C-alpha positions as CSV (number, residue, x, y, z in Angstrom):
1,S,-12.8,-10.9,18.0
2,S,-16.4,-8.9,17.3
3,P,-17.1,-7.4,14.4
4,D,-17.2,-4.4,16.9
5,N,-13.3,-3.9,16.8
6,L,-13.3,-4.7,12.7
7,L,-11.2,-2.3,11.3
8,G,-10.8,-3.5,7.8
9,W,-9.8,-6.1,5.6
10,G,-6.5,-7.2,4.0
11,I,-4.8,-10.1,2.1
12,I,-2.7,-12.4,3.3
13,D,-1.0,-15.0,1.2
14,I,-3.8,-14.7,-1.5
15,E,-6.3,-15.3,1.7
16,A,-8.6,-12.6,2.9
17,A,-8.1,-11.9,6.4
18,Y,-10.2,-8.9,8.9
19,Y,-7.7,-7.1,11.7
20,S,-8.6,-5.2,14.5
21,V,-6.7,-2.2,15.7
22,D,-6.4,-0.7,19.0
23,S,-7.3,3.1,17.7
24,S,-6.9,4.8,21.3
25,N,-3.5,5.4,20.7
26,L,-3.3,7.0,17.0
27,K,-3.2,10.9,16.5
28,H,-5.7,12.0,14.1
29,D,-4.2,15.3,13.9
30,D,-0.8,14.8,13.6
31,P,0.0,17.6,10.9
32,S,3.6,16.1,9.9
33,P,4.4,14.7,6.7
34,E,4.7,10.7,6.6
35,F,7.8,9.6,7.1
36,L,9.2,10.3,4.2
37,E,8.2,12.5,1.1
38,L,9.2,13.1,-2.4
39,K,8.5,16.3,-4.0
40,Q,8.3,16.0,-8.1
41,N,11.8,17.8,-9.3
42,Y,11.8,21.1,-10.9
43,P,12.1,22.9,-13.5
44,N,10.9,19.5,-15.3
45,P,11.8,18.8,-18.1
46,F,14.8,21.0,-17.4
47,N,17.9,21.6,-19.5
48,S,21.0,21.8,-17.0
49,E,20.6,21.9,-13.3
50,T,17.1,20.6,-11.6
51,T,16.2,21.0,-7.6
52,I,14.9,17.6,-6.0
53,S,13.3,18.3,-2.5
54,Y,11.7,16.3,-0.3
55,R,10.1,16.2,3.5
56,L,11.0,13.8,6.3
57,G,8.1,13.2,9.4
58,K,11.1,11.9,11.3
59,S,14.7,12.7,11.7
60,A,16.4,10.5,9.5
61,V,19.7,9.9,7.4
62,V,19.4,10.4,3.9
63,E,20.5,9.7,0.3
64,I,19.5,10.6,-3.0
65,N,20.3,8.2,-5.6
66,I,20.1,8.7,-9.8
67,Y,19.6,6.1,-12.4
68,D,19.0,6.0,-16.3
69,L,15.8,4.3,-17.4
70,R,18.0,1.2,-18.0
71,G,18.8,0.8,-13.9
72,R,21.9,1.9,-14.1
73,H,23.4,3.7,-11.3
74,I,24.4,7.1,-12.4
75,A,25.4,8.9,-9.0
76,T,24.7,9.3,-5.1
77,F,24.3,12.0,-2.9
78,P,24.6,11.4,0.9
79,Q,22.4,14.3,2.3
80,G,23.8,13.4,6.1
81,L,21.4,13.2,9.3
82,K,18.6,15.2,8.3
83,Q,16.0,17.0,11.5
84,V,12.3,17.5,10.7
85,R,11.3,21.1,10.0
86,A,8.4,22.6,8.8
87,Y,9.8,23.4,5.5
88,D,11.5,21.1,2.4
89,H,15.0,19.9,2.6
90,E,16.3,20.6,-1.1
91,F,19.1,19.4,-3.2
92,T,20.3,20.8,-6.8
93,Y,21.6,18.8,-8.9
94,D,23.8,19.5,-12.8
95,F,23.1,17.2,-15.3
96,S,25.3,18.9,-18.1
97,A,27.6,15.9,-18.3
98,Y,24.8,13.4,-19.1
99,A,22.9,12.7,-22.2
100,S,19.2,13.8,-22.8
101,G,16.9,11.8,-21.4
102,V,14.2,10.4,-18.7
103,Y,16.1,9.2,-15.7
104,I,15.1,8.1,-12.1
105,F,15.7,9.5,-9.0
106,Q,15.4,8.3,-5.5
107,A,15.3,9.5,-2.0
108,K,16.2,6.9,0.2
109,A,15.6,7.5,4.3
110,R,16.4,5.2,7.1
111,E,15.0,7.0,10.6
112,Y,17.7,8.2,12.8
113,G,18.1,5.5,15.6
114,T,16.1,2.7,14.2
115,L,16.6,0.1,10.8
116,N,13.1,1.7,9.3
117,I,14.0,2.6,5.8
118,S,11.6,4.6,3.6
119,Q,12.6,4.9,-0.4
120,K,10.7,6.9,-2.5
121,S,11.3,7.6,-6.2
122,K,10.0,10.2,-9.4
123,K,11.1,10.4,-13.3
124,L,13.0,13.6,-14.5
125,I,13.6,14.6,-17.8
126,F,16.6,16.3,-18.8
127,I,16.9,17.8,-22.3
128,K,20.3,19.4,-23.5
């Protein structure tokens, strides 16, 4: 490969290697978000209910998972098949049955019709 088509450097098994990409088919003006964009819950901190929102760049089957800081699974909320749209998908959850503390919420999206999966996580703070 010649230096003219060198696009960047990468690390593969701790060895530096260069790679090239044909950029003629890439869309640089695509306004859609990445495959899964997870927003910070609001309000945060909160004292009973909080809203979790996310946006999709592709139609996907989505679920929201809640974990405590020890990694214990608290709850799963299947969201079903969600379509791409110009505004956020939202999910509101009532934490009043749980102890005050810091929790992790995770959105997991599987692109519809494929095995492509994206997961994003964020912390939330519940204060009774």
